[in-house]
N, C-alpha and C positions, 0 to 999 in steps of 0.2 A: 504494500500500500504506500509506504513512504517513497519507494523508488518511483512508483507511478506518479505521485504528486510532484516529484522533482522533474520528471520528464515533462509533465503538463506545464509546469512553471517555465521550464526552459523553452518549450515550443511557443509559449505565449510571448516571452521576451523576444524570440527570433521574429515572430509575426509582427510585433510592434516595430521592430527595426526595419523589417522588409516593407511594411506598409508606409513607412515614412519616406522611403525612397520613391521618388517620382519616376515617371517614364518619359523618355525623350519624345516618343510618340506613343499615345495610348493604344495598346493592341486591339485589333478588331475583335478578337475572341473575348476580351474583357468587356468591350462595349456590347457584344452580343449577349453575354450573361446578364448585364444590367437590364437590357431591353427585355430579355426573357422573364426576369423577375417582375419588372414593371407590368408586363402583359399578364402574368399570372395573378398579380395583386389586383389589377384591373382599374383601380381608381388612383389618380395622382392628386397631390395637393393642388387646390384651386380648380379642379375639374367641376363641371356642372353635374349636379346630382339631384335626385328626388328629395323633396322636403323632409321625408322621414328616414333618410339614409343614415345608417350607422355601420361601420365596418373598418376594414383595413385600408390604409392608403400608403402610398410611397411618394418620395420626392428625392430629387437629386441634390446632393450636397457637393458642390463643386462639380466638375464634369466627370469625375472618376469614382464617385461613391454614391450610395443610395441609402436612404433611411426608410424603415418600414415601421408603422405604428398605427394605433387606433385613431379613427376619425369619425366625424359626424357632419351633418349638413348645417350650414349657417346661411341666414338670409343675406343676400347681397343685392343691393340696388332698389330696395324699398318696395314700391307698389306692384311691380311687375312679376314678383314671385320668383326671382332668380335665387337658386340655392347652390352653394359651392362647398366642396369638401375641405374641411379644416381639421386641425388637430383637436382631439376630444378633450378640450379644456375650456373653461368659461371664456377665455380670450382667443378662442380658435379663429375667429374672423380676422384678428390681427395677423395670424400666421399666413392666412390667405393673401392679405394685402401685402405683407412683406415679401412673400414669394413672388407675387405678381410684379413687384417692383425690382425684382432680381437681387434682393438683400439675402444674406446668409441666414437661413432659418435654423435656429438651434432647437433640437427636440426639447419640449417642455420637461422639466425635472419631474413633474407629476406622472409622466407616462413612461413606462418601460418601452423600450424600442430596440430595433435591430439596426446595425450599421453594416452594410456590405461595402467592402473596399478591396483594393488590390495592392500587391507589392511584387517585388522581384528578387529572386535569388539567381539560380541558374536559368530559371524560366519564370514566367508570370504566375502568380498565385492569387487565389481568391480567399478572402477572409470574411467570416460572419461573426460579428461581435454582439453581445447582449449588453444593452445600456440600461442601467437602473439608477434613477435619481441622480445624484452627483457622484456616485461611486465610479471607479475606474471600469472601463469596458472589460467584459469577460469574453475571451475567445471561445466560441462554441463550434466553429467549423473552419477547416482549412484544407485546400486542395490545389493541385497544379491545374492551371487553366487548360493546358494541353491534353489533360485526361478527360476533357468534356464532362465536368461535374454537374451538369444541369439537374439531373434527377436527384443526386445526393444533396445538392444545395437546396432544392425544393423541399425535400424531406426535412432538412435541418431547419428551414424557415417555418414549416408547419409545426414542427415540434416546439420551437421557441415561441411561436405565437400561442400555442396551447399553454405553455408555461405562463405567459403574460396573462392569459385569461383565468388560469386556475390558481395562481400564486396569491396567497392571502397577503393583504397589504401590510400586515404586522410582521412579516418575515422577509428576509432578503432572499434573493434568488438562490444563493448557496445554501441557506437554511432550508428552503423549500425542497431543493433537489436532494439534500441529505436525508430529509424526512421521507421523501418519495422512494429512496433506495431501500429503506427498511422494510 
């Protein structure tokens, strides 16, 4: 068990280092993975949605990363009944406005979220991180992009979204997962 924890810590440190390294030219395979996840999620921040919409949304953070989190519909434009997808917080319409103005939208601390980004070692790698409140991101998935990890990445996103829905708010994600293992 101790050895596994050390390996997990080491891989997380390597992932952080690799994800900080930018690409001279963002690889097409990485762009295809982001587009695939966006398509699977279906709704992006600031998209038009029905008035009663609640669900998952995604948005790009910089050109080479993607955030996935809970969202809901917010009235936009007054009398004509336009509704847009915003982050599921009381000030969610502000996130729509900031995103529409091309400002960097930080995921609200109240919402657990997922961050999908990329890095490089010998080849390009995809990383999926779990963001909880203001705690450091927790690495939950890593794969070489050349191995075509679409399916595995999708499964990791679904599992992490399930954690977000089921995690009691009085427990951290690590406490929740330890309890789940028992």
